Every structure is written in structure tokens, then in C-alpha cells.
N, C-alpha and C positions, 0 to 999 in steps of 0.2 A: 483584714485587707486581702489576704490570700484566698479566703473563702469567698469573698465578693468577686474576685477575679475569676475564680473557678465557676461561679454561678453564671458569669457572662459568656462562658465557653459552651458552644454546641458540641455534642458528642465528646465530653471531656475524657472518657475512657478509651477512645478509639485507638490511641497509640499503644495501648497495653495489649491489643489483640495480636496474637501470633499470626493469624491469617484472616483474610476476608475476601469477599467476592464483589463483582460489579457487572453492570450491563453497559455495553458500548454501542452508541449510535453515531454515525458520521457521514461525511461526504469526502470523496477523493477525486483527484485529477491525476491522470496517468498518460504515459506515452512510451514509445520505444526509442532508445538511443540506437541509431542505425550506423553500421560500418559498411562501407561500399566494398563490393567484391572486385577482383581484377577484371572480370567481364564488364563491369560498369565502365571502365576506362577504354575498353576495346570497342564498345558499341556506341552509336550516336542517336538512337531513337529515344532514350530516356535521359533527360538532361539533369534532373535532380530528384532526390527522394528525401522526404521529410516526415518525421513522426509528429503528429499533431496531438495536443492535449485534449482530453475529453473527460467529462465528469460523470460519476455515478455515486451510489450510496454503499455503505458497509455497516455491518452489525455483528455483535459478538458477545461472548461471556468471558470475563477476566477473573483470574485467580491471583491473589497477591499474598506473598509470604514475607513477613517483616523479619529481616535478618538482624537488624540493629536499629537504634533510633534514627539513623541516617540512611541505611541501605535496605532496599527491598528487592525481591526477585519476583518477576511477573510472568505469567503464562496465560495463553488464551486457548482453552480446550475447544472452544467453538468460535470461529472467526470467519465470516463469510463476506467476501469482497466482490461486488459487482463492478465491472469495469468495461470500457470500450476503448480500443486502440485504433487510431486512424493513420492511414498512410496517404500521403499526397505525392503524386508523381507529376513532374513537369515534362511534357513530351515535345519532341521536335516535330513528329508527325502524328496526327490523330489515329486512333484505332479504326479498324474497318467498320464502316457504318456509323461513325461518330464524327463530330466536327470540333469538339473541345480539345484543347492542348493541355488540360489539367485533369487528372484522374484521381479520385479519392476513393479509398476502400476502407472498410471497417471490419474489425475482428472483435467479436463479443467474447467476454471471459466471465466465468463465475468461479472464483478462486477460494478454495479452502486454505487459509493461511494459519500457520502455527508459529507465532513469534515467541521467543524467550528473551526477556529483557532484564537488565539491571537498572534500578532507579536510585538516584541520589536525591535526597530530600533536604530542604532547608529546615531551620527551626520553625515551629509553628508560631505565627504572629496572630494571636487571638483566634479568629476563625478563618485564617488564610495561610497558605503555604505554597511555595514554588518548588518545582523539581525538574531535573533533567534525566534522560534515559538513553540507553544504547543497548543494542542486542542483535540477534541473528533471527532468521526466519526460514521456514520451509513452506513452499507453495505447491498446491496441486490444483490444476485447472480442470474443473468438471465439464467445461464446455469446449475443451480443446478440439481443434479440427485436424490434429496431426494424423489420425488414423482414417480419415475420410478420403474419398476420391476428390480430385481437384476439378470437379465439373464447373465450379463457379469461379475458377481462376483466382482463388484467394491465397494470400501468403499463409503458410501453415505455421502453427505455433505449438511447441512441445507442451506436454502436460505438466512437467515438474520444473521447479526453479528454487533456488535458494539465494539469500542475500543478507544485507545488513540494514539496520535501521538506527535512527537517532532522532531525538525530539526534545521538546520542552512542554511543560504543562503547569497548571495551577489548581490547587485544591481549595474549594470554598465549602466550609463546614456549615451545613444547615441543621435544623433541629433534628431531622430524622434521617438525612442522607447527605453524602458528600457529592457535590457536583464538580467535575474536573474537566474543564476544556483543555484540549491538547492538540498540538500540531507536530507532525512527524514526517520525516523524509525517509523513503524506503528505496533501496537500490538493489536490483537483481544482479547477481554475479555470473549467472550461467547464460550461455548463448541459447536462446529458446527458438531460434529459427530452424525449421525443418525444411531443408533445401529441396526444391523440386526443379530438376533440370529441364522439364518440359514447359516451364512457365517463365516467360521473360521477366515478369515483375518479381519473381523469386531469384532469378539468376543474378540480378544486379545487387543483391544483398548478401553480404558475407556473414555478419553477426547482428543479432538484436538483443539488447539488454533492457529489461523493464525499469522504469523510473516512476515513482509515485509520491504524491504529497497527500497526506491524510489529515483532515480536520475532524476531531472526535470529541464527543461528550461522554464522559464516564460517570455513571451513577453508582456510587460505591456505598456498601452498607454492611450487611450481616456477616458474622464470623465469630471466631473465638481467639 
């Protein structure tokens, strides 16, 4: 009976591996949580500021170290996140040469992210398992505009950030590979706003903290 049950398992020796690797593909939505500055209360031309959600893709390589039957340590030596943050300003008066009272700006980001996570796994139920995870991350924005001149009147964003992450996922054991859909929430802890006193759309912002939801597919396999 035990031999028959084992024959019905895909990758029956997977949990005996000390480590293994995977490829990650996914889609993310992100925005900035904005804190108003004192100047925002003193002026009357900008009525409101909102960070809008926008979606992009991400991809990476995962390394997984099994600490015990229940606990794993995961690291991403390569993790590239494409994102776009949008700012929407509600104006009392239109800008010179314009008629609209709503102004939207975009800031593109290409982020190298290095998450370090601890994962708690359930028992394997035939070819299925559920897990939760939590961890920390360090981000470096390859497309940061913090060092450029502000000729386009864009809000400037710093190159580096760090934050925390938490999520849940599912492992589906197939014949040759494990497919793991996962959803994760990521929160930046650092104020990434590079203030520019010469630009009114920057003056009204005190702090910006990144917020992201990531939907990922992990394709996990080889290792020892």
C-alpha cells in the first residue's frame, strides 16, 4: 500500500533535497503611499495628491535552502522588477498653457530587488502543499531620476529602498517540475522622495513609501 502511494507521487524525493533553484515570472501592481508636507497646507493651488496603482512584470531566479521539513530559507540572487508609479494632482487653477484641473505624472522604475525570506510549509498532501512566507528586502532602482536635472518637472525618487514582505503560495508537484503560484505584499520602509524646492509638485510631498502586490509563478526543480 505504501509503495502504491509513493508511485502516485510526483518528484517523491524532492523533500530530501538540501537546496534547489527556481525561475520566477510574474505581474505586479505598485504605488506610493504619500504623506503631505506642511507646505501643502499653506498653499491652495494643489487640492489633493494621490498615488495611483499601475501594473508591470517581474522575473527572477530563486534559491531555496531547506532548513527542516517545515522551514525554508529563500533568497533571490537575481530579481528584476519593472514598475511604474503614477501621481495624480487635483488643481484649483490649471498650469500655464493648460485647461485641465487634473494632472497625472509617471515615474518609471527598473528595480533590482534582493529579498531574503523564511517560508513555513504545510505537510505534503499527495502532489499539493500550501505555504506562507515573510522576509525583508533591499531594492536598487536602475532607472532612478534622483541624479538628473529636473527639466521635466518630475518628482524625483531615490535609488535605494528597503522593506518587508509577506505572502502565501501553493506548490503543485508535476512530473518534472513544481509550479508554485504565489501572492505577496511588499512595503517599503524608507522615504524615497528626493525633495526639490524649485518644483511645486515636489514641495507638497513630505514622504513617499513604496507599496506593491506581486503575483508570481515559481517553476522549481533542480538541486541536491
